C-alpha positions as CSV (number, residue, x, y, z in Angstrom):
1,M,0.0,0.0,0.0
2,Q,2.9,2.4,0.5
3,T,3.5,2.2,-3.3
4,Y,0.0,3.6,-3.8
5,W,0.8,6.3,-1.2
6,L,4.0,7.2,-3.1
7,M,2.1,7.4,-6.4
8,S,-0.5,9.7,-4.8
9,V,2.4,12.0,-3.5
10,I,4.0,12.0,-6.9
11,E,0.7,12.9,-8.5
12,R,0.1,15.8,-6.1
13,A,3.7,17.0,-6.4
14,K,3.3,16.9,-10.2
15,S,6.9,15.8,-10.4
16,T,9.3,13.0,-9.7
17,D,11.9,15.5,-8.3
18,A,12.9,14.3,-4.8
19,E,12.7,17.8,-3.2
20,K,9.2,18.4,-4.5
21,I,8.1,14.9,-3.3
22,I,9.5,15.6,0.1
23,K,7.6,18.8,0.5
24,V,4.3,17.0,-0.3
25,W,5.1,13.9,1.7
26,E,6.2,15.5,5.0
27,R,3.3,15.5,7.5
28,D,1.1,13.8,4.8
29,T,-1.5,11.2,5.8
30,Y,-2.9,8.4,3.6
31,K,-5.8,6.1,4.1
32,Y,-5.2,2.5,2.8
33,V,-8.1,0.6,1.2
34,N,-8.5,-1.4,4.4
35,G,-9.1,1.8,6.4
36,K,-5.7,2.0,8.0
37,I,-4.3,5.5,8.2
38,V,-0.6,6.3,8.1
39,K,1.2,9.5,8.6
40,M,4.7,10.6,7.5
41,R,6.7,12.0,10.4
42,A,8.5,15.1,8.9
43,C,11.6,15.2,11.1
44,D,12.9,11.7,10.0
45,H,10.6,10.6,7.2
46,R,9.2,7.6,9.0
47,S,5.7,6.4,8.5
48,I,3.7,5.9,11.6
49,S,0.4,4.0,12.1
50,D,-1.5,1.7,14.3
51,C,-0.2,-1.9,14.7
52,A,-2.1,-5.2,14.8
53,I,-1.1,-8.1,16.9
54,E,-2.6,-11.5,16.2
55,E,-2.5,-14.6,18.4
56,Y,-2.0,-18.0,16.7
57,V,-4.4,-20.6,18.1
58,A,-5.5,-24.2,17.5
59,P,-8.1,-24.8,14.8
60,D,-11.0,-25.1,17.2
61,Q,-10.3,-21.5,18.4
62,Q,-9.8,-19.9,14.9
63,K,-13.5,-19.1,14.5
64,V,-12.9,-15.5,15.7
65,S,-10.8,-14.8,12.5
66,F,-12.4,-17.2,10.1
67,N,-16.2,-17.0,10.5
68,I,-17.4,-19.2,7.6
69,P,-17.5,-23.0,7.6
70,P,-15.3,-24.9,8.3
71,Y,-14.4,-22.1,10.8
72,Y,-10.6,-22.6,10.7
73,W,-7.8,-21.7,8.4
74,F,-5.9,-24.9,8.4
75,Q,-6.7,-28.3,10.0
76,G,-4.1,-29.6,12.4
77,I,-1.9,-26.5,12.8
78,S,-2.1,-23.2,14.6
79,A,-3.2,-20.1,12.6
80,A,-4.6,-16.6,13.2
81,G,-7.1,-16.2,16.0
82,P,-7.9,-13.1,18.1
83,T,-6.4,-9.8,16.9
84,W,-5.8,-6.6,18.8
85,Q,-5.0,-3.1,17.6
86,I,-2.3,-1.0,19.3
87,P,-2.8,2.7,18.9
88,T,-0.1,4.7,17.2
89,A,0.5,6.8,20.2
90,K,1.6,3.7,22.1
91,I,4.1,2.4,19.5
92,F,5.9,5.2,17.8
93,P,8.9,4.1,15.7
94,P,12.2,5.1,17.2
95,M,13.2,8.7,16.5
96,D,16.8,9.8,16.4
97,E,17.0,12.6,18.9
98,K,20.5,13.5,17.5
99,L,18.9,14.8,14.2
100,D,18.6,18.5,14.4
101,R,15.1,18.2,12.8
102,C,14.0,15.9,15.6
103,K,15.3,17.6,18.7
104,G,12.6,18.5,21.2
105,K,9.8,16.8,19.1
106,N,7.3,14.4,20.3
107,G,6.5,11.0,18.8
108,W,4.4,12.6,16.1
109,G,7.3,14.8,15.1
110,E,5.6,18.0,16.3
């Protein structure tokens, strides 16, 4: 999906020049087709978004993630079961405080 985001930025920048792309992409947000929203942190150009964690469980417990018969992904092995979302504010990617652009900024880069 980040490729689609890049194509959107190039289209809005009306150029493939890196400096013009940077100006559009910094602080930009993009909504993926699955509803996930990502933001570009301007100070270090890292994308930030929510994160999903899924627990792998036995076939008889997979109904929470596969809700049509036969109610499991694979017979005889563990697969995706319950899933949880971790909000962006709880899991910011590391930010290099040594970068002049990042000094004194919060996890959002503001």
